C-alpha positions as CSV (number, residue, x, y, z in Angstrom):
1,M,54.6,17.0,15.2
2,P,55.7,15.8,11.8
3,G,57.6,18.1,9.6
4,F,56.9,19.0,6.0
5,L,59.6,16.7,4.7
6,D,58.6,13.7,6.8
7,S,57.0,10.7,5.0
8,S,53.8,10.7,7.1
9,Y,52.9,14.3,6.5
10,G,49.2,14.6,5.6
11,V,48.5,10.9,5.9
12,T,46.2,11.3,8.9
13,D,44.3,14.1,7.1
14,A,43.8,11.9,4.0
15,R,42.6,9.0,6.2
16,R,40.1,11.2,8.0
17,E,38.9,12.6,4.7
18,R,38.4,9.1,3.3
19,R,36.6,7.9,6.4
20,N,34.3,10.9,6.4
21,K,33.4,10.3,2.7
22,R,32.7,6.6,3.4
23,M,30.4,7.5,6.3
24,A,28.5,10.1,4.2
25,V,28.0,7.5,1.4
26,W,26.8,4.9,3.9
27,L,24.5,7.3,5.5
28,V,22.9,8.3,2.2
29,G,22.6,4.6,1.2
30,I,20.9,3.7,4.4
31,L,18.5,6.6,4.1
32,A,17.7,5.6,0.5
33,V,17.1,2.0,1.4
34,G,15.1,2.9,4.5
35,S,12.9,5.3,2.5
36,I,12.2,2.8,-0.2
37,A,11.4,0.1,2.3
38,Y,9.0,2.4,4.3
39,F,7.1,3.5,1.2
40,S,6.9,0.0,-0.2
41,F,5.7,-1.7,3.0
42,R,3.7,0.9,4.9
43,S,0.3,-0.5,3.6
44,Y,1.4,-4.1,3.4
45,R,-1.1,-5.4,6.1
46,Q,-4.0,-3.6,4.5
47,E,-3.1,-4.9,1.0
48,R,-3.1,-8.4,2.4
49,V,-6.6,-7.7,3.8
50,V,-7.9,-6.7,0.4
51,K,-6.3,-9.7,-1.3
52,Q,-7.8,-12.0,1.3
53,F,-11.2,-10.4,0.7
54,L,-10.9,-10.9,-3.1
55,S,-9.8,-14.5,-2.5
56,L,-12.9,-15.2,-0.3
57,L,-15.1,-13.8,-3.1
58,K,-13.4,-16.0,-5.7
59,Q,-14.0,-19.0,-3.4
60,Q,-17.7,-17.8,-3.0
61,K,-17.4,-17.6,0.8
62,Y,-19.6,-14.6,1.0
63,Q,-20.3,-14.9,4.7
64,D,-16.6,-14.7,5.5
65,A,-16.2,-11.8,3.1
66,Y,-19.1,-10.0,4.7
67,Q,-17.4,-10.4,8.1
68,M,-14.4,-8.5,6.8
69,W,-16.7,-5.5,6.5
70,G,-17.2,-5.7,10.3
71,C,-20.7,-7.2,9.8
72,T,-22.2,-10.6,10.5
73,Q,-25.5,-12.3,9.8
74,E,-26.4,-11.9,13.5
75,S,-25.5,-8.3,13.7
76,P,-25.6,-6.9,10.1
77,C,-24.3,-3.5,9.3
78,K,-27.1,-0.8,9.4
79,Y,-26.4,0.7,6.0
80,Y,-25.0,-2.5,4.2
81,P,-27.3,-5.5,5.0
82,P,-26.3,-9.0,3.8
83,D,-28.7,-9.0,0.9
84,R,-27.2,-5.8,-0.5
85,F,-23.7,-7.2,-0.1
86,S,-24.8,-10.2,-2.1
87,E,-26.3,-7.9,-4.8
88,D,-23.0,-6.2,-5.1
89,W,-20.5,-9.0,-4.7
90,G,-22.5,-12.2,-5.5
91,P,-22.5,-14.3,-8.6
92,T,-25.1,-12.1,-10.3
93,G,-23.9,-8.8,-8.8
94,Q,-22.2,-5.8,-10.1
95,Y,-18.7,-7.1,-9.3
96,K,-19.3,-10.7,-10.3
97,D,-16.1,-10.9,-12.4
98,I,-13.9,-10.4,-9.3
99,A,-11.4,-13.0,-10.5
100,N,-10.1,-10.3,-12.9
101,A,-10.0,-7.5,-10.3
102,R,-6.8,-5.5,-10.0
103,I,-5.5,-3.0,-7.5
104,E,-4.6,0.1,-9.6
105,A,-3.3,2.4,-6.9
106,V,-2.8,2.6,-3.2
107,D,-3.1,5.8,-1.1
108,V,-2.5,6.1,2.6
109,C,-5.0,8.7,4.0
110,G,-5.1,9.5,7.6
111,S,-6.5,6.6,9.5
112,G,-6.9,4.2,6.5
113,V,-5.7,3.1,3.1
114,V,-7.6,3.6,-0.1
115,F,-7.2,1.0,-2.8
116,E,-8.3,2.0,-6.3
117,M,-9.8,-1.1,-7.8
118,S,-10.7,-2.0,-11.3
119,V,-13.1,-4.8,-12.3
120,P,-13.8,-5.5,-15.9
121,K,-17.1,-4.0,-17.2
122,T,-17.5,-1.7,-14.2
123,D,-16.3,1.8,-13.2
124,Q,-13.2,2.0,-11.0
125,F,-14.0,2.3,-7.3
126,G,-12.2,2.6,-4.0
127,L,-12.0,0.2,-1.1
128,W,-11.2,1.7,2.3
129,V,-9.3,-0.4,4.9
130,E,-9.2,1.1,8.4
131,T,-5.6,0.9,9.6
132,N,-6.3,0.0,13.2
133,T,-9.0,-2.6,12.7
134,N,-8.5,-3.8,9.1
135,V,-12.2,-3.4,8.5
136,L,-13.2,-2.9,4.8
137,S,-15.7,-0.5,3.4
138,Y,-16.3,1.5,0.2
139,A,-14.1,4.5,0.0
140,P,-15.9,7.9,-0.5
141,W,-13.5,8.6,-3.3
142,A,-11.2,6.5,-5.5
143,R,-8.1,8.3,-4.5
144,C,-7.3,10.4,-1.4
145,P,-8.2,14.1,-1.8
146,G,-5.3,16.4,-2.5
147,R,-2.2,16.4,-4.7
148,H,-0.2,13.2,-5.2
149,L,3.4,12.8,-6.2
150,Q,2.7,9.6,-8.1
151,I,6.3,8.6,-8.3
152,W,5.6,5.0,-7.8
153,E,2.9,4.9,-10.5
154,Y,5.4,6.6,-12.9
155,L,8.1,4.0,-12.2
156,K,5.6,1.2,-12.6
157,S,4.5,2.6,-16.0
158,L,8.1,2.5,-17.2
159,F,8.2,-1.3,-16.9
160,K,4.8,-2.2,-18.3
């Protein structure tokens, strides 16, 4: 055991303390990066589905876009037939200016993701993407019910 006057007195304690501080800093850094990555990419697949849907509408491929709703011409959806889909999304429909559509907010709710959409000259509306099947539909609300932290929206507003 080193004595008080030896040159190595307290060196091992200082090394241990530095090592513990480094480990704590690395742990906090890894947790921060992991949290940011999780919240940034947790709805990535569903966002690609919405962008593909908008792209199909811009290309006027309405049959393919209708299939993204889980419907086909052969087996149309009971409450959203193809003619109604064309009325809403077609060239003379309510959302005809789809080229200028924007995703305003994204909320993960239970088994799906709600995308708050804005199209010029229309009210904002929500698109629902089912997480398991990636089937689109209208959301019953523009945002998920309940309170939202809206940290991401606040940070985006700082850089607009």
